[in-house]
FIKOLZA-1660 file (N, C-alpha, C; in steps of 0.1 Angstrom, whole numbers, plus 5000, padded with zeros to 4 digits):
% residues 205
   i   px   py   pz ch aa at
   1 7193 1745 4366  A  M  N
   1 7188 1747 4352  A  M CA
   1 7176 1756 4352  A  M  C
   2 7175 1765 4342  A  M  N
   2 7163 1772 4340  A  M CA
   2 7157 1769 4326  A  M  C
   3 7144 1767 4326  A  L  N
   3 7137 1764 4313  A  L CA
   3 7128 1776 4310  A  L  C
   4 7131 1782 4298  A  L  N
   4 7123 1793 4294  A  L CA
   4 7113 1788 4283  A  L  C
   5 7100 1790 4285  A  E  N
   5 7090 1785 4275  A  E CA
   5 7084 1797 4267  A  E  C
   6 7085 1795 4254  A  L  N
   6 7078 1804 4245  A  L CA
   6 7064 1799 4242  A  L  C
   7 7058 1803 4231  A  E  N
   7 7045 1798 4227  A  E CA
   7 7046 1783 4225  A  E  C
   8 7037 1775 4230  A  P  N
   8 7038 1760 4229  A  P CA
   8 7033 1755 4216  A  P  C
   9 7040 1759 4205  A  V  N
   9 7037 1755 4192  A  V CA
   9 7049 1751 4184  A  V  C
  10 7047 1743 4174  A  V  N
  10 7058 1740 4164  A  V CA
  10 7057 1749 4153  A  V  C
  11 7065 1760 4153  A  D  N
  11 7063 1771 4143  A  D CA
  11 7077 1777 4140  A  D  C
  12 7081 1779 4128  A  P  N
  12 7094 1784 4124  A  P CA
  12 7097 1797 4131  A  P  C
  13 7087 1806 4132  A  A  N
  13 7090 1819 4138  A  A CA
  13 7093 1818 4153  A  A  C
  14 7085 1810 4160  A  V  N
  14 7088 1807 4174  A  V CA
  14 7101 1801 4177  A  V  C
  15 7104 1791 4168  A  N  N
  15 7117 1784 4169  A  N CA
  15 7129 1794 4166  A  N  C
  16 7127 1803 4157  A  A  N
  16 7137 1812 4154  A  A CA
  16 7140 1821 4166  A  A  C
  17 7129 1825 4173  A  R  N
  17 7131 1833 4185  A  R CA
  17 7139 1826 4196  A  R  C
  18 7136 1813 4197  A  A  N
  18 7143 1805 4207  A  A CA
  18 7158 1804 4204  A  A  C
  19 7161 1802 4191  A  I  N
  19 7175 1801 4187  A  I CA
  19 7182 1814 4189  A  I  C
  20 7175 1825 4185  A  H  N
  20 7181 1838 4186  A  H CA
  20 7183 1842 4201  A  H  C
  21 7174 1839 4209  A  L  N
  21 7175 1841 4224  A  L CA
  21 7187 1833 4230  A  L  C
  22 7188 1821 4226  A  A  N
  22 7199 1812 4231  A  A CA
  22 7212 1818 4227  A  A  C
  23 7213 1823 4215  A  S  N
  23 7226 1829 4210  A  S CA
  23 7229 1842 4218  A  S  C
  24 7219 1850 4220  A  R  N
  24 7222 1862 4228  A  R CA
  24 7226 1859 4242  A  R  C
  25 7219 1850 4248  A  L  N
  25 7223 1846 4262  A  L CA
  25 7237 1840 4263  A  L  C
  26 7241 1832 4253  A  R  N
  26 7254 1827 4254  A  R CA
  26 7265 1838 4253  A  R  C
  27 7262 1848 4244  A  A  N
  27 7271 1859 4242  A  A CA
  27 7272 1868 4255  A  A  C
  28 7260 1870 4261  A  R  N
  28 7260 1879 4272  A  R CA
  28 7265 1872 4285  A  R  C
  29 7262 1860 4288  A  L  N
  29 7264 1854 4300  A  L CA
  29 7278 1847 4301  A  L  C
  30 7283 1843 4290  A  G  N
  30 7297 1838 4289  A  G CA
  30 7299 1825 4298  A  G  C
  31 7309 1826 4307  A  R  N
  31 7312 1815 4316  A  R CA
  31 7302 1812 4327  A  R  C
  32 7292 1822 4328  A  A  N
  32 7282 1820 4339  A  A CA
  32 7272 1808 4335  A  A  C
  33 7272 1805 4322  A  V  N
  33 7264 1794 4318  A  V CA
  33 7272 1783 4312  A  V  C
  34 7268 1770 4315  A  R  N
  34 7275 1759 4310  A  R CA
  34 7270 1755 4296  A  R  C
  35 7258 1758 4294  A  D  N
  35 7252 1755 4280  A  D CA
  35 7238 1762 4279  A  D  C
  36 7235 1766 4267  A  V  N
  36 7222 1772 4265  A  V CA
  36 7216 1765 4252  A  V  C
  37 7205 1758 4254  A  V  N
  37 7200 1748 4244  A  V CA
  37 7186 1752 4239  A  V  C
  38 7185 1756 4227  A  P  N
  38 7172 1759 4221  A  P CA
  38 7165 1746 4216  A  P  C
  39 7152 1746 4217  A  S  N
  39 7145 1735 4212  A  S CA
  39 7133 1741 4203  A  S  C
  40 7123 1733 4201  A  Y  N
  40 7112 1738 4193  A  Y CA
  40 7107 1751 4198  A  Y  C
  41 7104 1752 4211  A  C  N
  41 7098 1764 4216  A  C CA
  41 7102 1767 4230  A  C  C
  42 7114 1762 4234  A  T  N
  42 7119 1764 4247  A  T CA
  42 7134 1767 4246  A  T  C
  43 7139 1773 4257  A  V  N
  43 7154 1775 4258  A  V CA
  43 7158 1769 4272  A  V  C
  44 7167 1759 4272  A  G  N
  44 7172 1754 4285  A  G CA
  44 7185 1761 4288  A  G  C
  45 7186 1766 4300  A  I  N
  45 7198 1774 4304  A  I CA
  45 7204 1766 4316  A  I  C
  46 7216 1760 4313  A  H  N
  46 7223 1753 4323  A  H CA
  46 7234 1763 4329  A  H  C
  47 7231 1768 4341  A  F  N
  47 7240 1779 4346  A  F CA
  47 7248 1774 4358  A  F  C
  48 7259 1781 4360  A  D  N
  48 7268 1778 4371  A  D CA
  48 7264 1786 4383  A  D  C
  49 7259 1780 4394  A  P  N
  49 7254 1788 4405  A  P CA
  49 7266 1795 4413  A  P  C
  50 7278 1792 4410  A  L  N
  50 7289 1799 4416  A  L CA
  50 7293 1811 4408  A  L  C
  51 7288 1812 4396  A  M  N
  51 7291 1823 4387  A  M CA
  51 7280 1833 4386  A  M  C
  52 7268 1829 4389  A  T  N
  52 7256 1838 4388  A  T CA
  52 7245 1833 4397  A  T  C
  53 7235 1842 4400  A  D  N
  53 7224 1838 4408  A  D CA
  53 7211 1838 4400  A  D  C
  54 7201 1832 4405  A  L  N
  54 7188 1831 4397  A  L CA
  54 7182 1845 4394  A  L  C
  55 7183 1854 4403  A  A  N
  55 7177 1867 4401  A  A CA
  55 7184 1874 4389  A  A  C
  56 7197 1874 4389  A  A  N
  56 7205 1880 4378  A  A CA
  56 7202 1873 4365  A  A  C
  57 7201 1860 4365  A  L  N
  57 7198 1853 4353  A  L CA
  57 7185 1857 4348  A  L  C
  58 7175 1858 4357  A  E  N
  58 7161 1861 4352  A  E CA
  58 7161 1875 4346  A  E  C
  59 7169 1885 4352  A  R  N
  59 7169 1898 4346  A  R CA
  59 7175 1898 4332  A  R  C
  60 7186 1890 4331  A  A  N
  60 7192 1889 4317  A  A CA
  60 7183 1883 4307  A  A  C
  61 7176 1873 4311  A  V  N
  61 7166 1867 4302  A  V CA
  61 7155 1876 4298  A  V  C
  62 7150 1884 4307  A  Q  N
  62 7139 1893 4304  A  Q CA
  62 7144 1904 4295  A  Q  C
  63 7156 1909 4298  A  E  N
  63 7161 1920 4289  A  E CA
  63 7164 1915 4275  A  E  C
  64 7170 1904 4274  A  E  N
  64 7173 1898 4260  A  E CA
  64 7160 1894 4253  A  E  C
  65 7150 1889 4260  A  A  N
  65 7137 1885 4254  A  A CA
  65 7130 1897 4248  A  A  C
  66 7131 1908 4255  A  R  N
  66 7124 1920 4250  A  R CA
  66 7129 1925 4237  A  R  C
  67 7142 1921 4234  A  Q  N
  67 7148 1926 4222  A  Q CA
  67 7147 1916 4210  A  Q  C
  68 7140 1906 4212  A  L  N
  68 7138 1896 4201  A  L CA
  68 7129 1901 4190  A  L  C
  69 7132 1898 4178  A  P  N
  69 7122 1901 4167  A  P CA
  69 7110 1892 4168  A  P  C
  70 7099 1898 4164  A  V  N
  70 7086 1890 4164  A  V CA
  70 7085 1880 4153  A  V  C
  71 7090 1884 4141  A  D  N
  71 7089 1875 4130  A  D CA
  71 7102 1868 4127  A  D  C
  72 7101 1856 4121  A  E  N
  72 7113 1849 4117  A  E CA
  72 7121 1857 4106  A  E  C
  73 7134 1858 4107  A  P  N
  73 7142 1865 4097  A  P CA
  73 7142 1856 4084  A  P  C
  74 7143 1863 4073  A  A  N
  74 7143 1856 4060  A  A CA
  74 7156 1847 4059  A  A  C
  75 7154 1835 4054  A  A  N
  75 7165 1826 4053  A  A CA
  75 7174 1831 4042  A  A  C
  76 7187 1831 4045  A  V  N
  76 7197 1836 4035  A  V CA
  76 7205 1825 4028  A  V  C
  77 7205 1813 4034  A  A  N
  77 7213 1802 4029  A  A CA
  77 7203 1793 4022  A  A  C
  78 7207 1787 4010  A  P  N
  78 7199 1777 4004  A  P CA
  78 7199 1764 4012  A  P  C
  79 7189 1756 4010  A  P  N
  79 7189 1743 4017  A  P CA
  79 7201 1735 4014  A  P  C
  80 7206 1728 4025  A  R  N
  80 7217 1719 4023  A  R CA
  80 7211 1706 4018  A  R  C
  81 7216 1701 4007  A  Q  N
  81 7211 1689 4001  A  Q CA
  81 7218 1676 4006  A  Q  C
  82 7211 1667 4011  A  I  N
  82 7216 1654 4016  A  I CA
  82 7212 1642 4007  A  I  C
  83 7221 1636 4000  A  P  N
  83 7217 1624 3992  A  P CA
  83 7213 1612 4001  A  P  C
  84 7202 1606 3997  A  V  N
  84 7197 1594 4004  A  V CA
  84 7195 1582 3995  A  V  C
  85 7199 1571 4000  A  R  N
  85 7196 1558 3993  A  R CA
  85 7183 1553 4000  A  R  C
  86 7172 1554 3993  A  Y  N
  86 7159 1550 3999  A  Y CA
  86 7156 1535 3997  A  Y  C
  87 7150 1529 4008  A  G  N
  87 7145 1515 4006  A  G CA
  87 7156 1505 4008  A  G  C
  88 7152 1492 4005  A  G  N
  88 7162 1481 4006  A  G CA
  88 7167 1480 4020  A  G  C
  89 7180 1475 4021  A  E  N
  89 7186 1474 4034  A  E CA
  89 7188 1487 4041  A  E  C
  90 7189 1498 4033  A  D  N
  90 7192 1511 4038  A  D CA
  90 7179 1517 4044  A  D  C
  91 7167 1512 4040  A  G  N
  91 7155 1518 4044  A  G CA
  91 7145 1507 4047  A  G  C
  92 7147 1499 4058  A  P  N
  92 7139 1487 4060  A  P CA
  92 7124 1489 4063  A  P  C
  93 7121 1502 4067  A  D  N
  93 7107 1505 4071  A  D CA
  93 7100 1513 4060  A  D  C
  94 7106 1514 4048  A  L  N
  94 7099 1521 4037  A  L CA
  94 7086 1515 4034  A  L  C
  95 7085 1502 4032  A  A  N
  95 7073 1496 4029  A  A CA
  95 7062 1498 4040  A  A  C
  96 7066 1498 4052  A  S  N
  96 7057 1500 4063  A  S CA
  96 7051 1514 4063  A  S  C
  97 7059 1524 4060  A  V  N
  97 7055 1538 4059  A  V CA
  97 7045 1539 4047  A  V  C
  98 7048 1532 4036  A  A  N
  98 7039 1532 4024  A  A CA
  98 7026 1526 4028  A  A  C
  99 7026 1516 4035  A  E  N
  99 7013 1509 4040  A  E CA
  99 7006 1519 4049  A  E  C
 100 7012 1526 4058  A  F  N
 100 7006 1536 4066  A  F CA
 100 6999 1547 4058  A  F  C
 101 7007 1551 4048  A  A  N
 101 7002 1562 4039  A  A CA
 101 6992 1558 4029  A  A  C
 102 6991 1545 4026  A  G  N
 102 6982 1540 4016  A  G CA
 102 6987 1544 4002  A  G  C
 103 7000 1543 4000  A  C  N
 103 7006 1546 3987  A  C CA
 103 7017 1537 3984  A  C  C
 104 7024 1539 3974  A  T  N
 104 7036 1531 3970  A  T CA
 104 7048 1536 3977  A  T  C
 105 7059 1527 3978  A  P  N
 105 7072 1532 3983  A  P CA
 105 7077 1544 3975  A  P  C
 106 7076 1543 3962  A  D  N
 106 7081 1555 3954  A  D CA
 106 7074 1568 3957  A  D  C
 107 7061 1567 3961  A  E  N
 107 7054 1579 3964  A  E CA
 107 7058 1584 3978  A  E  C
 108 7062 1575 3987  A  V  N
 108 7068 1580 4000  A  V CA
 108 7081 1587 3997  A  V  C
 109 7089 1582 3989  A  I  N
 109 7102 1588 3985  A  I CA
 109 7099 1602 3979  A  I  C
 110 7090 1603 3970  A  A  N
 110 7087 1615 3963  A  A CA
 110 7082 1626 3974  A  A  C
 111 7074 1621 3983  A  R  N
 111 7068 1631 3992  A  R CA
 111 7079 1635 4003  A  R  C
 112 7087 1626 4007  A  H  N
 112 7097 1629 4017  A  H CA
 112 7108 1638 4011  A  H  C
 113 7112 1636 3998  A  S  N
 113 7122 1644 3992  A  S CA
 113 7117 1657 3986  A  S  C
 114 7104 1659 3985  A  A  N
 114 7099 1671 3979  A  A CA
 114 7099 1683 3988  A  A  C
 115 7100 1680 4001  A  R  N
 115 7099 1691 4011  A  R CA
 115 7113 1696 4015  A  R  C
 116 7113 1709 4019  A  I  N
 116 7124 1715 4025  A  I CA
 116 7122 1716 4040  A  I  C
 117 7131 1710 4048  A  Y  N
 117 7129 1709 4062  A  Y CA
 117 7137 1719 4070  A  Y  C
 118 7132 1723 4081  A  R  N
 118 7139 1731 4090  A  R CA
 118 7145 1723 4101  A  R  C
 119 7157 1726 4105  A  V  N
 119 7163 1720 4117  A  V CA
 119 7158 1728 4129  A  V  C
 120 7149 1721 4137  A  Y  N
 120 7143 1728 4148  A  Y CA
 120 7152 1727 4161  A  Y  C
 121 7159 1716 4162  A  M  N
 121 7167 1714 4174  A  M CA
 121 7176 1702 4172  A  M  C
 122 7186 1701 4182  A  I  N
 122 7195 1690 4182  A  I CA
 122 7194 1684 4195  A  I  C
 123 7193 1670 4195  A  G  N
 123 7192 1663 4208  A  G CA
 123 7193 1648 4206  A  G  C
 124 7189 1640 4215  A  L  N
 124 7190 1626 4216  A  L CA
 124 7204 1622 4217  A  L  C
 125 7212 1624 4207  A  V  N
 125 7227 1622 4207  A  V CA
 125 7233 1634 4200  A  V  C
 126 7246 1636 4202  A  P  N
 126 7253 1647 4195  A  P CA
 126 7251 1647 4180  A  P  C
 127 7246 1658 4174  A  G  N
 127 7244 1659 4160  A  G CA
 127 7231 1654 4154  A  G  C
 128 7222 1648 4163  A  F  N
 128 7209 1644 4158  A  F CA
 128 7200 1656 4157  A  F  C
 129 7196 1659 4145  A  C  N
 129 7188 1670 4142  A  C CA
 129 7173 1666 4140  A  C  C
 130 7164 1673 4148  A  Y  N
 130 7150 1671 4146  A  Y CA
 130 7145 1681 4136  A  Y  C
 131 7140 1676 4124  A  M  N
 131 7136 1684 4113  A  M CA
 131 7121 1682 4110  A  M  C
 132 7115 1693 4105  A  G  N
 132 7101 1692 4102  A  G CA
 132 7098 1703 4091  A  G  C
 133 7085 1701 4086  A  R  N
 133 7076 1691 4090  A  R CA
 133 7074 1681 4078  A  R  C
 134 7073 1668 4082  A  V  N
 134 7070 1658 4072  A  V CA
 134 7056 1659 4066  A  V  C
 135 7054 1656 4054  A  D  N
 135 7040 1655 4048  A  D CA
 135 7032 1646 4057  A  D  C
 136 7020 1651 4061  A  T  N
 136 7012 1644 4071  A  T CA
 136 7008 1630 4066  A  T  C
 137 7007 1628 4053  A  S  N
 137 7003 1616 4048  A  S CA
 137 7013 1604 4050  A  S  C
 138 7026 1608 4052  A  I  N
 138 7036 1598 4055  A  I CA
 138 7042 1599 4069  A  I  C
 139 7035 1607 4078  A  A  N
 139 7040 1609 4091  A  A CA
 139 7037 1597 4100  A  A  C
 140 7043 1586 4097  A  A  N
 140 7041 1574 4105  A  A CA
 140 7047 1575 4119  A  A  C
 141 7040 1570 4129  A  P  N
 141 7045 1571 4143  A  P CA
 141 7058 1562 4145  A  P  C
 142 7064 1564 4156  A  R  N
 142 7076 1556 4160  A  R CA
 142 7072 1541 4160  A  R  C
 143 7082 1533 4159  A  R  N
 143 7080 1519 4160  A  R CA
 143 7076 1515 4174  A  R  C
 144 7067 1505 4176  A  R  N
 144 7063 1501 4189  A  R CA
 144 7075 1496 4197  A  R  C
 145 7083 1489 4191  A  V  N
 145 7095 1483 4197  A  V CA
 145 7108 1489 4191  A  V  C
 146 7115 1497 4197  A  P  N
 146 7127 1503 4191  A  P CA
 146 7138 1493 4188  A  P  C
 147 7146 1496 4178  A  R  N
 147 7157 1487 4174  A  R CA
 147 7168 1489 4184  A  R  C
 148 7176 1479 4187  A  E  N
 148 7187 1480 4196  A  E CA
 148 7199 1487 4189  A  E  C
 149 7199 1487 4176  A  R  N
 149 7210 1493 4169  A  R CA
 149 7205 1499 4155  A  R  C
 150 7207 1512 4154  A  V  N
 150 7203 1518 4141  A  V CA
 150 7217 1523 4135  A  V  C
 151 7220 1520 4123  A  P  N
 151 7233 1524 4117  A  P CA
 151 7234 1539 4115  A  P  C
 152 7246 1544 4117  A  A  N
 152 7248 1558 4114  A  A CA
 152 7244 1561 4100  A  A  C
 153 7238 1573 4098  A  G  N
 153 7234 1578 4085  A  G CA
 153 7220 1574 4081  A  G  C
 154 7213 1566 4090  A  S  N
 154 7200 1562 4087  A  S CA
 154 7190 1574 4088  A  S  C
 155 7181 1575 4078  A  V  N
 155 7172 1586 4077  A  V CA
 155 7158 1580 4082  A  V  C
 156 7152 1587 4091  A  G  N
 156 7140 1582 4097  A  G CA
 156 7129 1592 4098  A  G  C
 157 7117 1586 4100  A  I  N
 157 7105 1594 4102  A  I CA
 157 7099 1591 4116  A  I  C
 158 7094 1601 4123  A  A  N
 158 7087 1598 4136  A  A CA
 158 7076 1609 4136  A  A  C
 159 7064 1605 4132  A  G  N
 159 7054 1616 4131  A  G CA
 159 7057 1626 4121  A  G  C
 160 7056 1638 4124  A  E  N
 160 7059 1649 4114  A  E CA
 160 7073 1653 4115  A  E  C
 161 7082 1645 4122  A  Q  N
 161 7096 1648 4123  A  Q CA
 161 7104 1639 4114  A  Q  C
 162 7115 1643 4109  A  T  N
 162 7124 1635 4102  A  T CA
 162 7138 1638 4106  A  T  C
 163 7148 1629 4104  A  G  N
 163 7161 1632 4109  A  G CA
 163 7171 1621 4104  A  G  C
 164 7184 1623 4107  A  V  N
 164 7194 1614 4103  A  V CA
 164 7202 1610 4116  A  V  C
 165 7203 1597 4118  A  Y  N
 165 7211 1592 4130  A  Y CA
 165 7226 1595 4127  A  Y  C
 166 7232 1603 4135  A  P  N
 166 7246 1607 4133  A  P CA
 166 7256 1596 4137  A  P  C
 167 7252 1587 4146  A  I  N
 167 7260 1576 4150  A  I CA
 167 7252 1564 4152  A  I  C
 168 7258 1552 4153  A  S  N
 168 7251 1540 4156  A  S CA
 168 7245 1541 4170  A  S  C
 169 7232 1539 4171  A  T  N
 169 7226 1540 4184  A  T CA
 169 7212 1533 4184  A  T  C
 170 7207 1529 4196  A  P  N
 170 7193 1524 4196  A  P CA
 170 7184 1535 4191  A  P  C
 171 7172 1531 4185  A  G  N
 171 7163 1541 4180  A  G CA
 171 7150 1535 4176  A  G  C
 172 7139 1543 4176  A  G  N
 172 7126 1537 4172  A  G CA
 172 7119 1544 4161  A  G  C
 173 7127 1552 4153  A  W  N
 173 7121 1559 4142  A  W CA
 173 7120 1549 4130  A  W  C
 174 7110 1553 4121  A  Q  N
 174 7108 1545 4109  A  Q CA
 174 7119 1548 4099  A  Q  C
 175 7127 1538 4096  A  L  N
 175 7139 1540 4087  A  L CA
 175 7135 1538 4073  A  L  C
 176 7137 1549 4065  A  I  N
 176 7133 1548 4051  A  I CA
 176 7145 1550 4041  A  I  C
 177 7157 1552 4047  A  G  N
 177 7168 1554 4038  A  G CA
 177 7181 1556 4046  A  G  C
 178 7192 1559 4039  A  R  N
 178 7205 1561 4045  A  R CA
 178 7213 1570 4037  A  R  C
 179 7222 1578 4043  A  T  N
 179 7231 1587 4036  A  T CA
 179 7245 1584 4041  A  T  C
 180 7254 1587 4032  A  D  N
 180 7269 1586 4036  A  D CA
 180 7274 1599 4041  A  D  C
 181 7266 1610 4042  A  V  N
 181 7270 1623 4047  A  V CA
 181 7273 1621 4062  A  V  C
 182 7284 1626 4067  A  V  N
 182 7288 1625 4081  A  V CA
 182 7281 1637 4088  A  V  C
 183 7272 1633 4097  A  M  N
 183 7264 1644 4104  A  M CA
 183 7271 1649 4116  A  M  C
 184 7280 1641 4122  A  F  N
 184 7287 1645 4134  A  F CA
 184 7301 1640 4134  A  F  C
 185 7311 1649 4136  A  D  N
 185 7325 1645 4137  A  D CA
 185 7332 1653 4148  A  D  C
 186 7336 1647 4159  A  A  N
 186 7341 1654 4170  A  A CA
 186 7354 1661 4167  A  A  C
 187 7361 1657 4156  A  N  N
 187 7373 1664 4151  A  N CA
 187 7370 1676 4142  A  N  C
 188 7358 1678 4139  A  R  N
 188 7354 1689 4130  A  R CA
 188 7350 1701 4138  A  R  C
 189 7351 1713 4132  A  T  N
 189 7347 1725 4138  A  T CA
 189 7337 1733 4129  A  T  C
 190 7324 1734 4133  A  P  N
 190 7318 1727 4145  A  P CA
 190 7316 1712 4142  A  P  C
 191 7315 1704 4152  A  P  N
 191 7314 1690 4150  A  P CA
 191 7301 1686 4144  A  P  C
 192 7290 1693 4146  A  S  N
 192 7277 1690 4140  A  S CA
 192 7276 1696 4126  A  S  C
 193 7272 1688 4116  A  L  N
 193 7271 1694 4103  A  L CA
 193 7260 1705 4102  A  L  C
 194 7250 1703 4109  A  L  N
 194 7238 1712 4108  A  L CA
 194 7236 1719 4122  A  L  C
 195 7231 1731 4121  A  E  N
 195 7227 1739 4133  A  E CA
 195 7212 1742 4133  A  E  C
 196 7206 1744 4145  A  P  N
 196 7192 1748 4145  A  P CA
 196 7190 1761 4136  A  P  C
 197 7179 1760 4129  A  G  N
 197 7176 1771 4120  A  G CA
 197 7179 1769 4105  A  G  C
 198 7188 1759 4103  A  E  N
 198 7192 1756 4089  A  E CA
 198 7181 1749 4081  A  E  C
 199 7182 1749 4068  A  L  N
 199 7172 1742 4060  A  L CA
 199 7179 1731 4053  A  L  C
 200 7171 1720 4051  A  V  N
 200 7177 1708 4045  A  V CA
 200 7167 1702 4035  A  V  C
 201 7172 1696 4024  A  Q  N
 201 7164 1689 4015  A  Q CA
 201 7171 1675 4012  A  Q  C
 202 7163 1665 4013  A  F  N
 202 7168 1651 4010  A  F CA
 202 7167 1649 3995  A  F  C
 203 7177 1643 3989  A  V  N
 203 7177 1641 3975  A  V CA
 203 7179 1626 3972  A  V  C
 204 7170 1619 3965  A  P  N
 204 7172 1605 3962  A  P CA
 204 7185 1602 3955  A  P  C
 205 7193 1593 3960  A  A  N
 205 7206 1590 3954  A  A CA
 205 7205 1580 3943  A  A  C
% end
């Protein structure tokens, strides 16, 4: 595996370059790579050593990186709206986040749903999108003790990140709501509802 590091910041323009570079490398290298994964500011290249060598891969990366735009391209698609049932059994940590923020649960909901979030990367489990940035006032840290099971569709906060658990899995994010939107379906093309670079807005249901 090769890891390409861009500027070490959480920034839409840097993330857009990582996504764009990953796309160009997939198209150029084809079967020589098993996967090319963009994150906040890095690109992980999982290559097949029987199909290419490190020197050739480095040349391809350098050539494609030189052609990247400096600025983030203007977004053309409107934010995808995801309805969320906040609080209650669907959001058992809403009160805790409100206590962290020194505000009411309704204010947490208002602040979380007011923002338009960027999908920076997909990880943890298939279809889990790391989105940002959450209003700093409600950016509660992960739980000290993770839950053994988080229901699919749970909407959580971890610092300035927010996201939706696509499947039932252990997790330590602060759960503030839940959606019925299917974030990942292996029988769908593409299986992940969202891709890096897309915009999302959560809407109180």
